C-alpha positions in Angstrom: -2.3 -238.3 114.6 -2.9 -234.5 114.7 -5.8 -233.5 116.9 -8.0 -230.4 116.4 -9.5 -228.0 118.9 -13.1 -226.8 118.8 -11.9 -223.3 118.0 -10.5 -224.6 114.6 -13.7 -226.5 113.8 -15.9 -223.5 114.7 -13.7 -221.2 112.5 -14.3 -223.6 109.6 -18.0 -223.8 110.3 -18.2 -220.0 110.1 -16.4 -220.1 106.7 -18.9 -222.7 105.4 -21.9 -220.6 106.6 -20.5 -217.5 105.0 -20.3 -219.3 101.7 -23.8 -220.6 102.3 -25.0 -217.1 102.8 -23.3 -216.0 99.6 -24.9 -218.9 97.8 -28.4 -218.2 99.0 -28.1 -214.5 98.4 -26.9 -215.1 94.9 -29.8 -217.4 94.2 -32.2 -214.9 95.7 -30.9 -212.3 93.2 -31.6 -214.6 90.3 -35.1 -215.7 91.4 -38.2 -213.8 90.4 -40.9 -216.2 91.9 -42.2 -214.6 95.1 -42.5 -217.9 97.0 -39.0 -219.0 96.1 -37.6 -215.6 96.9 -39.1 -215.9 100.3 -37.5 -219.3 100.8 -34.1 -218.3 99.6 -34.2 -215.1 101.6 -35.1 -217.1 104.8 -32.3 -219.6 104.1 -29.8 -216.7 103.7 -30.9 -215.3 107.0 -30.6 -218.7 108.6 -27.0 -218.8 107.5 -26.3 -215.5 109.2 -28.0 -216.7 112.3 -25.8 -219.8 112.3 -22.7 -217.6 111.9 -23.8 -215.8 115.0 -24.4 -219.1 116.8 -21.0 -220.4 115.8 -19.3 -217.2 116.9 -21.0 -217.5 120.3 -19.7 -221.1 120.5 -16.2 -219.7 119.6 -16.3 -217.3 122.5 -16.7 -220.3 124.9 -13.7 -222.2 123.7 -10.0 -221.5 124.0 -7.8 -220.8 121.0 -5.5 -223.5 120.0 -1.8 -223.1 119.1 -0.5 -226.6 118.2 3.1 -227.7 118.3 4.3 -228.2 114.7 7.3 -229.7 113.0 7.1 -226.7 110.5 5.2 -223.5 110.6 1.7 -224.2 109.2 1.8 -228.0 109.5 -1.4 -228.2 111.5 -3.2 -225.8 109.2 -2.0 -227.7 106.1 -3.4 -230.9 107.5 -6.7 -229.3 108.4 -6.8 -227.7 104.9 -6.2 -231.0 103.2 -9.1 -232.5 105.1 -11.3 -229.5 104.2 -10.4 -229.4 100.5 -12.9 -232.1 99.8 -15.6 -229.8 101.2 -16.1 -227.2 98.4 -18.0 -224.8 100.6 -14.9 -224.1 102.8 -13.1 -222.3 100.0 -13.5 -218.5 99.8 -15.9 -217.2 97.2 -17.3 -220.6 96.2 -20.8 -219.9 97.4 -21.3 -216.9 95.1 -19.7 -218.7 92.2 -21.9 -221.7 92.5 -25.0 -219.5 92.8 -24.0 -217.7 89.6 -23.7 -221.1 87.8 -27.0 -222.5 89.1 -29.7 -222.6 86.5 -33.0 -222.9 88.4 -34.6 -223.4 91.9 -34.5 -227.2 91.7 -30.8 -227.2 90.9 -30.2 -224.6 93.7 -32.0 -226.9 96.2 -30.1 -229.9 95.0 -26.8 -228.0 95.3 -27.7 -226.7 98.8 -28.6 -230.2 100.0 -25.4 -231.6 98.7 -23.4 -228.9 100.5 -25.3 -229.5 103.7 -24.8 -233.3 103.5 -21.1 -232.8 102.8 -20.9 -230.5 105.9 -22.5 -233.0 108.1 -20.2 -235.8 107.0 -17.1 -233.6 107.2 -17.9 -232.6 110.8 -18.7 -236.1 111.8 -15.2 -237.1 110.6 -13.6 -234.1 112.3 -15.5 -234.9 115.6 -13.2 -237.8 116.2 -10.1 -235.6 115.9 -10.9 -233.3 118.8 -10.4 -233.8 122.5 -13.3 -235.0 124.6 -13.8 -231.6 126.1 -14.5 -230.1 122.6 -16.8 -232.8 121.2 -19.9 -231.0 122.4 -19.0 -228.0 120.4 -18.5 -230.0 117.2 -21.8 -231.9 117.9 -23.6 -228.6 118.0 -22.1 -227.7 114.6 -23.4 -231.0 113.3 -26.8 -230.5 114.8 -27.2 -227.1 113.1 -26.0 -228.5 109.8 -28.5 -231.3 110.0 -31.3 -228.8 110.6 -30.4 -227.1 107.3 -30.6 -230.4 105.5 -33.9 -231.4 106.9 -35.4 -228.0 106.1 -34.1 -228.0 102.5 -35.5 -231.5 102.0 -38.9 -230.4 103.2 -38.8 -227.4 100.9 -37.8 -229.6 97.9 -40.6 -232.0 98.6 -43.0 -229.1 99.1 -42.1 -227.8 95.6 -42.9 -231.2 94.1 -39.3 -232.4 94.0 -38.3 -236.0 94.8 
């Protein structure tokens, strides 16, 4: 079984957070309600804060150059695992924001992405060495914080 290093996981977390920022920024542009604008602006800022957090994590881990049977084998495998996570793909955050009809749909989409992120990183956690598990667990912890906050916002707006 191929194993992954924390540096690869953190790189992926940064891509997910960039898409999250693009999503929340796109929703912010479409929202006229002052309260909702404040919420989406804050969520976009949190994504940028998480990118900074993940980059700091990346500074503390060594870069990984795996042995491969063919050039790109390791990245192909990681990509196959990530393909199920829509927020890894470049530009998807902005596209989903553009397609989102209202605040409730935006919150539902955001919660779905955050749940997918938590599940994805839980799966990936078992594919890194013991020395890198703490880094992946920090990624999971931050993604869980997003989900909890979004759930609170949804319930505060009268959602179920």
